[in-house]
C-alpha positions as CSV (number, residue, x, y, z in Angstrom):
1,M,0.0,0.0,0.0
2,A,2.9,2.3,0.6
3,E,4.0,1.7,-3.0
4,I,0.5,2.8,-4.2
5,G,0.8,6.0,-2.2
6,R,4.2,6.7,-3.7
7,G,2.9,6.1,-7.2
8,I,0.1,8.5,-6.7
9,A,2.4,11.1,-5.1
10,R,4.8,10.7,-8.1
11,R,1.9,11.0,-10.5
12,A,2.9,7.7,-12.1
13,L,-0.3,6.0,-13.1
14,R,1.3,2.8,-14.6
15,A,3.5,2.2,-11.5
16,T,0.5,2.8,-9.3
17,H,-1.6,0.3,-11.2
18,T,1.2,-2.2,-10.9
19,A,1.3,-1.7,-7.1
20,C,-2.5,-2.1,-7.0
21,D,-2.2,-5.4,-8.8
22,G,0.3,-6.5,-6.3
23,L,-2.1,-5.7,-3.4
24,A,-4.8,-7.6,-5.1
25,T,-2.6,-10.7,-5.4
26,D,-1.4,-10.4,-1.8
27,A,-5.0,-10.1,-0.5
28,G,-6.1,-13.1,-2.6
29,N,-3.2,-15.2,-1.4
30,A,-4.0,-14.3,2.2
31,L,-7.7,-15.3,1.7
32,G,-6.4,-18.7,0.7
33,L,-4.9,-19.2,4.1
34,L,-8.2,-19.0,5.9
35,P,-9.9,-20.3,8.0
36,T,-8.1,-20.0,11.4
37,P,-9.0,-22.0,14.5
38,D,-11.0,-19.0,15.8
39,R,-14.2,-18.0,14.0
40,R,-14.0,-14.3,15.0
41,L,-10.4,-14.0,13.9
42,T,-11.3,-15.7,10.6
43,D,-14.2,-13.3,10.1
44,D,-12.1,-10.2,10.8
45,L,-9.3,-11.4,8.5
46,N,-11.8,-12.3,5.8
47,T,-13.3,-8.8,6.0
48,A,-9.9,-7.2,5.9
49,Y,-8.7,-9.2,2.9
50,L,-11.9,-8.7,0.9
51,D,-11.9,-5.0,1.6
52,L,-8.3,-4.8,0.5
53,A,-8.9,-6.8,-2.6
54,R,-11.8,-4.6,-3.5
55,A,-9.7,-1.5,-2.8
56,A,-7.0,-2.9,-5.1
57,Q,-9.6,-3.4,-7.8
58,R,-10.8,0.2,-7.4
59,C,-7.2,1.4,-7.6
60,S,-6.6,-0.5,-10.8
61,E,-9.8,0.9,-12.3
62,A,-8.7,4.5,-11.7
63,G,-8.2,5.9,-15.1
64,S,-6.3,8.9,-14.2
65,L,-4.5,10.7,-11.4
66,T,-7.0,13.5,-11.3
67,H,-8.4,14.7,-8.0
68,G,-10.7,12.1,-6.5
69,A,-9.9,9.2,-8.9
70,F,-8.4,7.2,-6.1
71,D,-10.9,8.1,-3.4
72,P,-12.8,4.7,-3.7
73,Y,-9.4,2.9,-3.2
74,R,-8.6,5.0,-0.2
75,R,-12.0,4.3,1.4
76,G,-11.7,0.6,0.9
77,A,-8.1,0.5,2.1
78,R,-9.1,2.3,5.3
79,A,-11.9,-0.2,5.9
80,G,-9.6,-3.1,5.2
81,M,-6.9,-1.8,7.5
82,A,-9.4,-1.2,10.3
83,A,-10.6,-4.9,10.0
84,L,-6.9,-6.0,9.9
85,R,-6.3,-4.1,13.2
86,R,-9.3,-5.8,14.8
87,A,-7.9,-9.2,13.6
88,E,-4.5,-8.4,15.1
89,A,-6.0,-7.4,18.4
90,R,-8.0,-10.7,18.4
91,Y,-4.9,-12.6,17.6
92,R,-3.0,-10.9,20.5
93,A,-5.8,-11.8,22.8
94,L,-5.7,-15.5,21.8
95,V,-2.0,-16.1,21.8
96,P,-0.2,-16.0,25.1
97,K,2.8,-13.6,25.0
98,G,6.0,-15.4,24.1
99,R,4.0,-18.6,22.9
100,P,3.0,-18.0,19.3
101,G,2.1,-21.6,18.8
102,A,-0.3,-21.7,21.7
103,V,-3.9,-20.5,21.3
104,V,-6.3,-20.0,24.2
105,G,-10.1,-19.7,24.0
106,A,-10.3,-20.3,20.2
107,T,-13.8,-20.9,18.9
108,G,-14.5,-23.0,15.8
């Protein structure tokens, strides 16, 4: 996502679209790793990855670097990152500090 921001700032549409395609690929690959042992964590990650994939699609569809062309991408990316932060908080609550392989209280 940082590369998308840099592309927009540099006014480099092709480079920005390439970065958008990379985000779409990453989000799709992450979706393929679901589910997790915890339903709530899975739901939050699913929401995050879908929001980011949709944001990447909106980014790729932006036909120019004119004002507002990337606003749908920005809205979707903000939503996706908010869901990802919720998932990270859920993960931290489930995994005892210093024991990344142990999960407590997971719901299936």
